N, CA, C and O atoms as a GROMACS GRO file, in nm:
protein
  308
    1MET      N    1   0.546  -1.364  -0.304
    1MET     CA    2   0.437  -1.261  -0.260
    1MET      C    3   0.338  -1.340  -0.177
    1MET      O    4   0.311  -1.459  -0.195
    2ASN      N    5   0.290  -1.265  -0.086
    2ASN     CA    6   0.177  -1.328   0.003
    2ASN      C    7   0.042  -1.287  -0.055
    2ASN      O    8   0.001  -1.172  -0.038
    3SER      N    9  -0.022  -1.372  -0.119
    3SER     CA   10  -0.148  -1.338  -0.183
    3SER      C   11  -0.265  -1.302  -0.086
    3SER      O   12  -0.359  -1.232  -0.123
    4ALA      N   13  -0.253  -1.356   0.041
    4ALA     CA   14  -0.348  -1.324   0.146
    4ALA      C   15  -0.333  -1.181   0.185
    4ALA      O   16  -0.432  -1.113   0.214
    5LEU      N   17  -0.208  -1.134   0.188
    5LEU     CA   18  -0.185  -0.988   0.232
    5LEU      C   19  -0.229  -0.905   0.107
    5LEU      O   20  -0.298  -0.804   0.123
    6LEU      N   21  -0.192  -0.944  -0.012
    6LEU     CA   22  -0.221  -0.860  -0.126
    6LEU      C   23  -0.379  -0.849  -0.152
    6LEU      O   24  -0.430  -0.755  -0.213
    7SER      N   25  -0.445  -0.949  -0.102
    7SER     CA   26  -0.600  -0.939  -0.125
    7SER      C   27  -0.658  -0.830  -0.042
    7SER      O   28  -0.775  -0.799  -0.063
    8ARG      N   29  -0.584  -0.764   0.054
    8ARG     CA   30  -0.631  -0.654   0.130
    8ARG      C   31  -0.623  -0.517   0.039
    8ARG      O   32  -0.683  -0.415   0.073
    9ILE      N   33  -0.548  -0.524  -0.072
    9ILE     CA   34  -0.534  -0.409  -0.158
    9ILE      C   35  -0.642  -0.414  -0.265
    9ILE      O   36  -0.647  -0.511  -0.341
   10THR      N   37  -0.726  -0.315  -0.274
   10THR     CA   38  -0.826  -0.304  -0.371
   10THR      C   39  -0.812  -0.184  -0.459
   10THR      O   40  -0.747  -0.086  -0.423
   11SER      N   41  -0.872  -0.190  -0.570
   11SER     CA   42  -0.872  -0.077  -0.670
   11SER      C   43  -1.011  -0.074  -0.724
   11SER      O   44  -1.067  -0.174  -0.769
   12ASN      N   45  -1.069   0.052  -0.719
   12ASN     CA   46  -1.207   0.079  -0.774
   12ASN      C   47  -1.192   0.211  -0.850
   12ASN      O   48  -1.155   0.314  -0.794
   13PRO      N   49  -1.223   0.204  -0.983
   13PRO     CA   50  -1.222   0.330  -1.058
   13PRO      C   51  -1.305   0.443  -1.003
   13PRO      O   52  -1.282   0.559  -1.036
   14ARG      N   53  -1.403   0.409  -0.917
   14ARG     CA   54  -1.490   0.513  -0.866
   14ARG      C   55  -1.446   0.563  -0.721
   14ARG      O   56  -1.515   0.642  -0.657
   15GLN      N   57  -1.332   0.515  -0.678
   15GLN     CA   58  -1.288   0.543  -0.554
   15GLN      C   59  -1.137   0.588  -0.559
   15GLN      O   60  -1.051   0.516  -0.610
   16CYS      N   61  -1.110   0.705  -0.506
   16CYS     CA   62  -0.967   0.753  -0.508
   16CYS      C   63  -0.904   0.746  -0.642
   16CYS      O   64  -0.784   0.720  -0.653
   17GLY      N   65  -0.982   0.769  -0.746
   17GLY     CA   66  -0.936   0.785  -0.884
   17GLY      C   67  -0.870   0.638  -0.923
   17GLY      O   68  -0.780   0.634  -1.006
   18GLY      N   69  -0.914   0.534  -0.866
   18GLY     CA   70  -0.868   0.396  -0.916
   18GLY      C   71  -0.743   0.360  -0.841
   18GLY      O   72  -0.698   0.246  -0.853
   19ARG      N   73  -0.682   0.448  -0.763
   19ARG     CA   74  -0.556   0.410  -0.693
   19ARG      C   75  -0.576   0.300  -0.590
   19ARG      O   76  -0.683   0.284  -0.532
   20PRO      N   77  -0.472   0.227  -0.569
   20PRO     CA   78  -0.486   0.106  -0.468
   20PRO      C   79  -0.513   0.159  -0.333
   20PRO      O   80  -0.447   0.250  -0.284
   21CYS      N   81  -0.617   0.096  -0.271
   21CYS     CA   82  -0.662   0.136  -0.144
   21CYS      C   83  -0.655   0.010  -0.045
   21CYS      O   84  -0.626  -0.102  -0.086
   22ILE      N   85  -0.682   0.035   0.079
   22ILE     CA   86  -0.684  -0.072   0.181
   22ILE      C   87  -0.825  -0.117   0.208
   22ILE      O   88  -0.908  -0.043   0.261
   23ARG      N   89  -0.851  -0.245   0.168
   23ARG     CA   90  -0.975  -0.313   0.193
   23ARG      C   91  -1.098  -0.234   0.158
   23ARG      O   92  -1.193  -0.228   0.236
   24GLY      N   93  -1.098  -0.172   0.037
   24GLY     CA   94  -1.214  -0.088  -0.014
   24GLY      C   95  -1.240   0.033   0.069
   24GLY      O   96  -1.344   0.096   0.053
   25MET      N   97  -1.148   0.073   0.162
   25MET     CA   98  -1.169   0.204   0.234
   25MET      C   99  -1.102   0.312   0.155
   25MET      O  100  -1.032   0.284   0.057
   26ARG      N  101  -1.120   0.427   0.195
   26ARG     CA  102  -1.067   0.540   0.125
   26ARG      C  103  -0.928   0.589   0.190
   26ARG      O  104  -0.898   0.707   0.208
   27ILE      N  105  -0.853   0.485   0.222
   27ILE     CA  106  -0.712   0.512   0.259
   27ILE      C  107  -0.626   0.437   0.150
   27ILE      O  108  -0.635   0.317   0.126
   28ARG      N  109  -0.549   0.519   0.094
   28ARG     CA  110  -0.470   0.463  -0.011
   28ARG      C  111  -0.340   0.396   0.034
   28ARG      O  112  -0.292   0.429   0.143
   29VAL      N  113  -0.283   0.307  -0.041
   29VAL     CA  114  -0.163   0.245  -0.016
   29VAL      C  115  -0.051   0.358  -0.004
   29VAL      O  116   0.039   0.348   0.080
   30LYS      N  117  -0.060   0.460  -0.084
   30LYS     CA  118   0.036   0.572  -0.086
   30LYS      C  119   0.023   0.643   0.054
   30LYS      O  120   0.124   0.686   0.110
   31ASP      N  121  -0.085   0.652   0.103
   31ASP     CA  122  -0.104   0.720   0.237
   31ASP      C  123  -0.030   0.652   0.340
   31ASP      O  124   0.034   0.718   0.422
   32ILE      N  125  -0.034   0.522   0.345
   32ILE     CA  126   0.043   0.438   0.446
   32ILE      C  127   0.190   0.455   0.423
   32ILE      O  128   0.265   0.474   0.518
   33LEU      N  129   0.233   0.449   0.300
   33LEU     CA  130   0.371   0.456   0.258
   33LEU      C  131   0.427   0.598   0.300
   33LEU      O  132   0.536   0.613   0.355
   34ASP      N  133   0.344   0.698   0.268
   34ASP     CA  134   0.396   0.836   0.307
   34ASP      C  135   0.406   0.849   0.460
   34ASP      O  136   0.499   0.913   0.510
   35MET      N  137   0.315   0.792   0.532
   35MET     CA  138   0.327   0.808   0.680
   35MET      C  139   0.453   0.733   0.726
   35MET      O  140   0.529   0.786   0.807
   36LEU      N  141   0.476   0.613   0.677
   36LEU     CA  142   0.598   0.538   0.713
   36LEU      C  143   0.724   0.616   0.672
   36LEU      O  144   0.819   0.625   0.749
   37ALA      N  145   0.722   0.670   0.554
   37ALA     CA  146   0.841   0.745   0.504
   37ALA      C  147   0.860   0.868   0.583
   37ALA      O  148   0.972   0.919   0.594
   38GLY      N  149   0.755   0.919   0.639
   38GLY     CA  150   0.761   1.040   0.717
   38GLY      C  151   0.803   1.015   0.862
   38GLY      O  152   0.812   1.109   0.941
   39GLY      N  153   0.831   0.884   0.899
   39GLY     CA  154   0.885   0.850   1.030
   39GLY      C  155   0.774   0.797   1.124
   39GLY      O  156   0.803   0.766   1.239
   40ALA      N  157   0.652   0.787   1.078
   40ALA     CA  158   0.549   0.730   1.166
   40ALA      C  159   0.575   0.578   1.199
   40ALA      O  160   0.623   0.503   1.114
   41THR      N  161   0.545   0.539   1.315
   41THR     CA  162   0.568   0.393   1.350
   41THR      C  163   0.434   0.320   1.310
   41THR      O  164   0.334   0.386   1.282
   42GLN      N  165   0.434   0.196   1.309
   42GLN     CA  166   0.316   0.113   1.280
   42GLN      C  167   0.217   0.147   1.396
   42GLN      O  168   0.099   0.175   1.374
   43ALA      N  169   0.267   0.145   1.515
   43ALA     CA  170   0.176   0.176   1.636
   43ALA      C  171   0.110   0.316   1.624
   43ALA      O  172  -0.007   0.334   1.657
   44GLU      N  173   0.188   0.411   1.576
   44GLU     CA  174   0.125   0.541   1.563
   44GLU      C  175   0.020   0.545   1.455
   44GLU      O  176  -0.084   0.608   1.471
   45ILE      N  177   0.046   0.479   1.346
   45ILE     CA  178  -0.050   0.471   1.232
   45ILE      C  179  -0.181   0.397   1.283
   45ILE      O  180  -0.293   0.441   1.255
   46LEU      N  181  -0.162   0.287   1.355
   46LEU     CA  182  -0.271   0.208   1.404
   46LEU      C  183  -0.359   0.292   1.510
   46LEU      O  184  -0.481   0.279   1.522
   47HIS      N  185  -0.286   0.372   1.579
   47HIS     CA  186  -0.352   0.458   1.677
   47HIS      C  187  -0.437   0.566   1.617
   47HIS      O  188  -0.548   0.594   1.662
   48ASP      N  189  -0.378   0.628   1.509
   48ASP     CA  190  -0.447   0.732   1.444
   48ASP      C  191  -0.557   0.687   1.350
   48ASP      O  192  -0.650   0.762   1.322
   49TYR      N  193  -0.544   0.565   1.303
   49TYR     CA  194  -0.642   0.505   1.213
   49TYR      C  195  -0.690   0.374   1.273
   49TYR      O  196  -0.645   0.270   1.227
   50PRO      N  197  -0.775   0.372   1.371
   50PRO     CA  198  -0.809   0.251   1.441
   50PRO      C  199  -0.877   0.144   1.357
   50PRO      O  200  -0.879   0.027   1.395
   51TYR      N  201  -0.931   0.182   1.248
   51TYR     CA  202  -0.994   0.085   1.161
   51TYR      C  203  -0.892   0.005   1.069
   51TYR      O  204  -0.927  -0.086   0.994
   52LEU      N  205  -0.766   0.049   1.082
   52LEU     CA  206  -0.661  -0.032   1.006
   52LEU      C  207  -0.614  -0.147   1.104
   52LEU      O  208  -0.630  -0.142   1.226
   53GLU      N  209  -0.554  -0.251   1.035
   53GLU     CA  210  -0.499  -0.361   1.109
   53GLU      C  211  -0.350  -0.369   1.064
   53GLU      O  212  -0.313  -0.323   0.956
   54PRO      N  213  -0.265  -0.432   1.158
   54PRO     CA  214  -0.132  -0.446   1.125
   54PRO      C  215  -0.109  -0.509   0.982
   54PRO      O  216  -0.021  -0.467   0.907
   55ASP      N  217  -0.184  -0.599   0.953
   55ASP     CA  218  -0.166  -0.668   0.815
   55ASP      C  219  -0.193  -0.566   0.700
   55ASP      O  220  -0.137  -0.586   0.592
   56ASP      N  221  -0.271  -0.461   0.715
   56ASP     CA  222  -0.291  -0.361   0.620
   56ASP      C  223  -0.158  -0.291   0.592
   56ASP      O  224  -0.127  -0.264   0.476
   57ILE      N  225  -0.081  -0.262   0.689
   57ILE     CA  226   0.045  -0.194   0.668
   57ILE      C  227   0.138  -0.290   0.600
   57ILE      O  228   0.204  -0.248   0.506
   58LYS      N  229   0.150  -0.414   0.637
   58LYS     CA  230   0.228  -0.516   0.565
   58LYS      C  231   0.186  -0.528   0.433
   58LYS      O  232   0.271  -0.535   0.344
   59ALA      N  233   0.060  -0.534   0.404
   59ALA     CA  234   0.009  -0.554   0.265
   59ALA      C  235   0.051  -0.424   0.177
   59ALA      O  236   0.081  -0.438   0.059
   60SER      N  237   0.051  -0.307   0.235
   60SER     CA  238   0.094  -0.184   0.165
   60SER      C  239   0.239  -0.196   0.122
   60SER      O  240   0.275  -0.163   0.009
   61LEU      N  241   0.322  -0.244   0.217
   61LEU     CA  242   0.470  -0.255   0.187
   61LEU      C  243   0.494  -0.368   0.082
   61LEU      O  244   0.583  -0.356  -0.002
   62GLU      N  245   0.417  -0.474   0.087
   62GLU     CA  246   0.433  -0.581  -0.004
   62GLU      C  247   0.387  -0.542  -0.142
   62GLU      O  248   0.449  -0.580  -0.241
   63TYR      N  249   0.276  -0.464  -0.149
   63TYR     CA  250   0.228  -0.418  -0.273
   63TYR      C  251   0.324  -0.330  -0.343
   63TYR      O  252   0.346  -0.346  -0.463
   64ALA      N  253   0.390  -0.226  -0.262
   64ALA     CA  254   0.484  -0.141  -0.310
   64ALA      C  255   0.608  -0.214  -0.364
   64ALA      O  256   0.662  -0.182  -0.470
   65ALA      N  257   0.649  -0.313  -0.285
   65ALA     CA  258   0.770  -0.386  -0.322
   65ALA      C  259   0.742  -0.461  -0.461
   65ALA      O  260   0.826  -0.458  -0.551
   66ALA      N  261   0.621  -0.527  -0.474
   66ALA     CA  262   0.582  -0.589  -0.591
   66ALA      C  263   0.581  -0.495  -0.719
   66ALA      O  264   0.615  -0.537  -0.830
   67GLN      N  265   0.540  -0.367  -0.696
   67GLN     CA  266   0.536  -0.274  -0.807
   67GLN      C  267   0.664  -0.229  -0.858
   67GLN      O  268   0.675  -0.195  -0.976
   68ILE      N  269   0.770  -0.228  -0.771
   68ILE     CA  270   0.903  -0.189  -0.823
   68ILE      C  271   0.986  -0.302  -0.868
   68ILE      O  272   1.094  -0.276  -0.921
   69ASP      N  273   0.946  -0.430  -0.853
   69ASP     CA  274   1.018  -0.545  -0.881
   69ASP      C  275   1.001  -0.584  -1.030
   69ASP      O  276   0.944  -0.688  -1.064
   70HIS      N  277   1.049  -0.503  -1.110
   70HIS     CA  278   1.036  -0.537  -1.260
   70HIS      C  279   1.170  -0.506  -1.329
   70HIS      O  280   1.245  -0.419  -1.286
   71ALA      N  281   1.196  -0.577  -1.433
   71ALA     CA  282   1.319  -0.549  -1.502
   71ALA      C  283   1.321  -0.414  -1.576
   71ALA      O  284   1.221  -0.368  -1.632
   72VAL      N  285   1.437  -0.357  -1.574
   72VAL     CA  286   1.455  -0.231  -1.651
   72VAL      C  287   1.536  -0.262  -1.769
   72VAL      O  288   1.648  -0.312  -1.755
   73VAL      N  289   1.485  -0.234  -1.889
   73VAL     CA  290   1.554  -0.257  -2.013
   73VAL      C  291   1.610  -0.120  -2.063
   73VAL      O  292   1.536  -0.023  -2.080
   74MET      N  293   1.732  -0.119  -2.084
   74MET     CA  294   1.806  -0.003  -2.129
   74MET      C  295   1.850  -0.026  -2.266
   74MET      O  296   1.915  -0.127  -2.293
   75VAL      N  297   1.818   0.062  -2.356
   75VAL     CA  298   1.846   0.054  -2.496
   75VAL      C  299   1.968   0.153  -2.520
   75VAL      O  300   1.957   0.271  -2.490
   76THR      N  301   2.079   0.102  -2.574
   76THR     CA  302   2.192   0.193  -2.595
   76THR      C  303   2.218   0.187  -2.746
   76THR      O  304   2.192   0.090  -2.817
   77SER      N  305   2.271   0.297  -2.787
   77SER     CA  306   2.301   0.298  -2.941
   77SER      C  307   2.457   0.310  -2.961
   77SER      O  308   2.504   0.313  -3.075
   0.00000   0.00000   0.00000
């Protein structure tokens, strides 16, 4: 993991319900991921949100990847 990128992701219980956001702004990691999943390109996102930077999008992807990278323990009987 790139800690420099992940440092762009912030969480504040008083902002966006504590959900992870980009650099303390009110744009959530989920917002970025939803736009990408909906087919938006990085260039389109950066055009529509000029206060974002390319590394914010990379940080969102890295954060999401880190969140799903955990072992799944299955208990069978």
